[in-house]
N, C-alpha and C positions, 0 to 999 in steps of 0.2 A: 506494500497500501502503500503510496507519498505523498509523505506529511507535509509538503513543499505545495511555496504557497504558491500563487499559479495568478496572473495577472498577465491581459493584453501589453500591445502597445499598436499602435496603428500606428499609420504610414502613411504622407500624398506622396507624392514621384511623377517629376514634371522633367521639360526637359530643365531645365536645370537643375535639376538635382536631386536630392532627397528631406523629409522634414518633418522631422516627429514630432505630432500635433500633440501624442497626450499617452499614459502612464493608465489604465481605469483594470478592477478587477477582474472584469467579462468581460464574456465578447458580443450578449445585446446589446450593453453598456457603450462601447466603443463602438457598435452600427450605430446607435446611436448619435452615437460620439457626429458620427461620421457622414451618415441621413439632416444634425442641424445643420453639419459647417455646409454640405452642397448649398443647404434652403437658405442660409446668411448670404450669398453668393448665387439671387437667382440668373440675374447679370454677365458673374465671368463664366463663356465660353471654354476662359479653360480649365473650372477647376469641375466639370462634367466631360473631361479628358483626362485629364489625370488618376494615376495606378491608385488604388488604393489596398494599400498590404496589411492586418492583424497577425503579427506574429502570439503566438499563444509560448508562452513559455511560461519556469519557472526565475522565482523574483530569485535574483545569486548564486544558477547554477549553470554553470555554461556548456549549452547543452552540442548533441557528437554528430544528428542534419536533421531533418525534417522533413513530416510529410507537410505537399503540395494537391489545394483544392484550390477550382476554383470556380467562383463564382457569378454561376446563369443568372438566378432570380433579383430575387432584392437588388441586390449588393453588385448589382453587372457591373465589372469593373473593379473590383475587387480579387486582392489573392489571399486564402490563409496560409497562417504559412505551421504547423505545427510541431513547436522546437520534443525533440526525440530525448536524454538521455543515455542510456544505456543500450 
């Protein structure tokens, strides 16, 4: 059983590089922040074209690899990377 605290790092990636938007307690919270971020910038086509990345990580641990999932549902344009530690 994993006693490590998991968190989600939300990153936006565009033509000028990547920027971490924040670290959140869970994937649902991070997805809500992503939606809010896009809604707060409705006139900016750039944010509609950006790639959003959700990294599900264990706090304070170094991952060995990750599983990558491309979201084609409501979070289209988002990638989820679930980090693997063992």
